[in-house]
C-alpha positions in Angstrom: 0.0 0.0 0.0 1.4 3.4 -1.0 0.6 6.9 0.4 1.8 10.4 0.1 2.4 12.8 -2.8 2.8 11.8 -6.5 6.2 13.0 -7.5 8.4 12.6 -10.6 11.2 10.1 -10.0 13.9 12.7 -9.8 11.9 14.9 -7.4 11.4 11.9 -5.1 15.2 11.3 -5.2 15.8 15.0 -4.3 13.3 14.6 -1.4 15.0 11.5 -0.1 18.4 13.2 0.0 16.9 16.3 1.8 14.8 14.4 4.4 17.7 12.1 5.1 20.2 14.9 5.7 17.8 17.0 7.7 17.1 14.0 10.0 20.8 13.4 10.4 22.0 17.0 10.6 20.2 18.2 13.7 22.7 16.7 16.1 25.6 18.8 14.9 24.4 22.2 16.2 23.8 20.5 19.6 27.3 19.0 20.0 28.4 21.9 22.3 25.5 21.1 24.6 26.2 17.4 24.5 29.9 18.0 25.2 29.0 20.4 28.1 26.6 17.8 29.6 29.3 15.1 29.5 31.9 17.5 30.9 34.6 16.2 28.6 37.3 17.8 26.5 37.3 17.8 22.7 39.6 14.8 22.4 37.1 12.6 24.3 34.2 14.0 22.3 36.1 13.2 19.1 36.4 9.6 20.2 32.7 9.4 20.8 31.9 10.8 17.4 33.9 8.1 15.6 31.0 5.7 16.4 29.0 7.0 13.4 31.6 6.5 10.7 32.5 3.0 12.2 28.8 2.0 11.8 28.7 3.6 8.3 31.8 1.8 7.0 30.4 -1.5 8.2 27.1 -1.1 6.4 28.7 0.3 3.3 30.8 -2.8 3.1 28.3 -5.5 4.1 24.7 -4.3 3.9 23.9 -4.4 0.1 22.8 -8.1 0.0 20.6 -7.7 3.1 19.0 -4.5 1.6 18.3 -6.3 -1.6 16.5 -9.1 0.4 14.5 -6.6 2.4 13.7 -4.4 -0.5 14.9 -0.8 -1.1 11.5 0.7 -0.5 10.8 -1.0 2.8 14.4 -0.3 4.0 14.4 3.4 3.1 11.0 4.1 4.6 12.0 2.5 7.9 15.7 3.5 8.1 15.3 7.3 8.0 13.0 7.5 11.0 15.1 4.8 12.8 18.3 6.9 12.2 16.6 9.9 13.8 15.6 7.7 16.7 19.2 6.4 17.1 20.5 10.0 17.3 17.9 10.9 19.8 18.9 8.0 22.0 22.6 8.8 21.6 22.0 12.3 23.0 21.3 10.7 26.4 24.9 9.2 26.6 26.5 10.1 29.9 30.1 9.7 28.6 32.1 9.4 25.3 32.3 5.5 25.4 28.5 5.2 25.6 28.2 8.0 23.0 30.4 5.9 20.7 28.3 2.8 21.3 25.0 4.5 20.7 26.2 6.2 17.5 27.2 3.0 15.9 23.5 2.0 15.1 23.0 5.5 13.6 26.1 4.9 11.4 24.8 1.5 10.3 21.5 3.2 9.2 23.4 6.0 7.4 25.4 3.5 5.4 22.3 1.7 4.3 20.5 4.9 3.3 23.6 6.0 1.4 23.6 2.8 -0.6 19.9 3.1 -1.4 19.6 6.8 -2.4 22.9 6.9 -4.4 21.9 3.8 -6.4 18.4 5.2 -6.8 19.9 8.5 -8.1 22.1 6.6 -10.6 19.2 4.4 -11.8 16.9 7.4 -12.1 19.4 9.2 -14.3 19.3 6.2 -16.6 15.5 6.0 -16.4 14.8 9.6 -17.3 17.9 10.3 -19.5 19.1 13.3 -17.5 21.8 13.8 -14.9 20.5 14.3 -11.3 23.3 13.1 -9.1 25.0 16.5 -8.4 21.6 18.2 -7.8 20.6 15.3 -5.5 23.7 15.9 -3.4 22.9 19.6 -3.5 19.5 18.8 -1.9 21.5 16.8 0.7 23.4 20.0 1.6 20.1 22.0 1.5 18.6 19.6 4.1 21.7 19.9 6.2 21.5 23.7 6.0 17.9 23.5 7.2 18.9 21.3 10.0 21.5 23.8 11.1 19.0 26.6 11.1 16.3 24.6 12.9 18.8 23.2 15.4 20.1 26.6 16.2 16.7 28.1 16.7 15.6 25.2 19.0 18.9 25.5 21.0 18.4 29.3 21.3 15.0 28.6 22.8 16.7 26.6 25.6 15.2 23.2 24.6 17.5 20.3 25.6 19.2 18.2 22.9 17.3 15.2 24.0 13.9 16.8 23.5 15.1 18.5 20.3 16.3 15.3 18.7 13.2 13.5 20.0 11.1 16.0 18.0 13.0 15.1 14.8 11.7 11.5 14.9 8.1 12.4 14.2 9.2 15.1 11.7 11.2 12.4 9.8 8.2 10.1 9.9 5.9 12.8 8.4 8.5 13.7 5.8 8.9 10.0 4.8 5.1 9.5 4.8 4.4 12.6 2.6 7.3 12.7 0.2 8.5 9.1 0.0 5.3 7.1 0.6 4.9 6.3 -3.1 8.6 5.6 -3.6 9.0 2.8 -6.2 12.7 1.9 -6.8 13.9 2.5 -10.4 14.9 -0.5 -12.4 18.6 -1.5 -12.6 20.6 0.0 -15.5 20.3 -2.2 -18.6 23.4 -3.8 -19.8 25.2 -3.4 -16.5 27.5 -5.9 -14.9 25.5 -8.1 -12.5 28.5 -9.9 -11.0 28.9 -9.7 -7.2 31.3 -6.9 -6.3 34.1 -7.6 -3.8 33.4 -6.7 -0.1 36.4 -4.4 -0.2 37.8 -2.9 -3.4 41.6 -2.6 -3.1 42.9 0.8 -4.3 45.4 1.1 -7.1 48.1 3.7 -7.2 45.9 5.9 -9.5 43.1 5.6 -7.0 45.3 6.5 -4.1 46.3 9.7 -6.0 42.5 10.5 -6.2 42.2 9.8 -2.5 44.9 12.5 -1.9 42.9 14.9 -4.1 39.9 14.5 -1.8 41.9 14.7 1.4 41.5 18.4 2.3 37.9 18.6 1.2 36.8 15.5 3.3 38.7 16.5 6.4 37.5 20.1 6.3 33.9 19.2 5.6 34.1 16.9 8.6 35.7 19.7 10.6 33.0 22.3 10.0 30.3 19.7 10.5 31.6 18.4 13.8 33.6 21.3 15.3 32.4 24.6 13.9 29.6 25.1 16.5 32.0 24.1 19.3 34.6 26.5 17.8 32.1 29.4 17.9 31.1 28.6 21.4 34.6 28.2 22.7 36.4 31.0 20.9 33.7 33.7 20.7 31.3 32.6 23.5 28.6 32.6 20.9 25.0 31.8 21.7 23.4 28.6 20.4 21.9 30.1 17.3 25.0 31.9 16.2 27.1 28.8 16.8 24.6 26.7 14.7 24.9 29.3 11.9 28.5 28.1 11.4 27.1 24.7 10.5 24.3 26.0 8.5 26.3 28.5 6.5 28.9 25.9 5.5 26.1 23.5 4.3 24.1 26.2 2.6 27.2 27.4 0.6 28.0 23.8 -0.3 24.4 23.3 -1.5 24.4 26.4 -3.7 27.8 25.6 -5.2 26.8 22.0 -6.0 23.8 23.2 -8.0 26.1 25.2 -10.3 29.4 23.2 -10.3 28.6 21.1 -13.3 28.4 24.1 -15.6 31.9 25.3 -14.6 33.3 21.8 -15.0 31.9 21.6 -18.5 33.1 25.1 -19.4 36.6 24.7 -18.0 38.1 21.5 -16.7 37.9 19.2 -13.6 41.5 20.1 -12.6 41.0 23.8 -12.9 37.7 23.8 -11.0 39.2 21.5 -8.3 42.2 23.8 -7.9 40.0 26.9 -7.6 37.9 25.1 -5.0 40.9 24.0 -3.0 42.3 27.5 -3.1 38.9 28.6 -1.6 39.4 25.9 1.1 42.8 27.4 2.0 41.4 30.9 2.2 38.5 29.6 4.3 41.0 28.0 6.7 42.9 31.3 7.0 39.7 33.2 7.8 38.7 30.7 10.5 42.2 30.4 12.0 42.9 34.1 12.2 39.3 35.4 12.8 39.4 38.3 15.2 35.6 38.5 15.4 32.8 36.0 15.0 31.6 37.2 11.6 35.0 36.6 10.0 34.9 33.0 11.2 31.4 32.7 9.7 32.8 33.9 6.4 35.5 31.3 6.7 33.0 28.4 7.3 31.0 29.6 4.3 34.2 29.5 2.2 34.9 26.0 3.5 31.4 24.9 2.4 32.0 26.3 -1.1 35.5 24.8 -1.4 34.5 21.3 -0.3 31.4 21.1 -2.5 32.5 19.3 -5.6 36.0 17.8 -5.0 34.7 14.3 -4.1 32.2 14.1 -7.0 35.0 15.2 -9.4 37.3 12.5 -8.0 34.5 9.9 -8.3 34.0 10.9 -12.0 37.8 10.5 -12.6 37.8 7.1 -10.9 34.8 6.0 -13.1 36.7 7.1 -16.3 39.8 5.1 -15.6 40.3 2.2 -18.0 42.7 0.0 -15.9 39.8 -2.0 -14.5 35.9 -1.9 -14.3 34.5 1.5 -13.4 32.4 0.1 -10.5 35.5 -1.3 -8.9 37.4 1.9 -9.1 34.5 3.9 -7.8 34.1 1.5 -4.8 37.8 1.6 -4.1 37.8 5.4 -4.0 34.7 5.6 -1.9 35.8 3.0 0.7 39.4 4.3 1.0 38.4 8.0 1.2 35.8 7.1 3.9 38.7 6.0 6.2 39.4 9.8 6.3 36.0 10.3 8.0 36.8 7.4 10.3 40.0 8.9 11.7 39.3 12.7 11.4 37.0 13.2 14.4 39.4 11.8 17.0 42.4 13.4 15.4 40.8 16.8 15.2 39.5 16.5 18.7 43.0 15.5 20.0 44.4 18.6 18.2 41.8 20.8 19.7 42.4 19.4 23.2 46.2 19.4 23.3 47.0 22.4 21.1 44.0 24.7 20.3 40.8 24.3 18.5 42.1 26.8 15.9 44.5 24.1 14.8 41.7 21.6 14.1 41.1 23.8 11.1 44.6 25.0 10.6 45.7 21.5 9.5 43.6 22.0 6.5 46.0 24.5 4.9 48.9 22.0 4.2 46.2 19.4 3.2 44.7 21.9 0.7 48.2 22.4 -0.8 48.8 18.7 -1.1 45.4 18.1 -2.7 46.0 21.1 -5.0 49.2 19.5 -6.4 47.5 16.1 -6.8 44.4 17.6 -8.6 46.1 17.2 -12.0 45.0 13.6 -11.8 41.4 14.8 -12.5 42.2 15.7 -16.1 42.4 18.9 -18.0 39.8 18.4 -20.8 36.3 19.8 -20.2 33.7 17.1 -19.5 31.1 16.7 -22.2 27.8 15.3 -20.9 26.2 12.6 -22.9 22.7 13.9 -22.1 21.4 17.5 -21.8 21.0 19.0 -18.4 17.4 19.3 -17.1 
């Protein structure tokens, strides 16, 4: 039995990305309150945060056969509200160890959702004959931006993280009911390889170069997601809403840039666009690191959102275009290897913040941006020509 709005396939994909990221993103503006309630330094909080990527990596590696047995429709409709519930439960954690443990189920749900919606976006492109992947990820950023604004407003009203994240569960249920109730998975691409993929796709030297290309963007995206609100609270004694704006501005800038990035790549080249974006990452790091007042830091977080917006998609395209082995294998190798960055970044950045200064949690992005800038030549210099017209 289906329910909810009748939407075009691509619009349903956009809704899935936005509802998922909104349901996930509300915890990040509340991290300062969760840290304060635990009474722990940044390094300990960073350890707790690693629970999410651990769970995500497990499900990205192992969950596909189970999801195919359950069915993508049933899994997606259940997992988004469940993920919101897991985050709400995790907010009650009294210490970082329990925080880690309670975040693992949220990460497991996230990995499953990522598999479903990215496959659905790819299959929908094939179904309708138009590219939607980058815009879908733009809607992900838009949902995260909305979560930052909503979370900041709720925090400013003095509502506890536990109540706030509890409210997100029925919101997620309503969003799923209204926008995804009539979700019907698109058919597999015709002519595709149906052989089982390996559980872990080993990276080649060429793929490792692409991992280096994504390094600065992935670390700095994680930095502003996990640590920007805490940075604003600790450095500028910002109120809850202003602290949450750091999260929201980065995500909002990322969303806008993702909506327009394809046109620049087509007009110029992947390497040139990536190097411009990595330069913006470096400038954003400098703004945050040397910010004398709060609004300069907010500009820095906005620049980080712009700079991190399209690096990973460009690297994924470059991996898919390599001819040394099947495209799916190269894409999987890049995704799984790059994800290790998310696995180790939260505790490392937390350790840096605790033992040096939280400024340096962002300052490490400058040499990373330089290294990624040098490696970006691997993306190619010829403009990309789309096989199908943009919508």
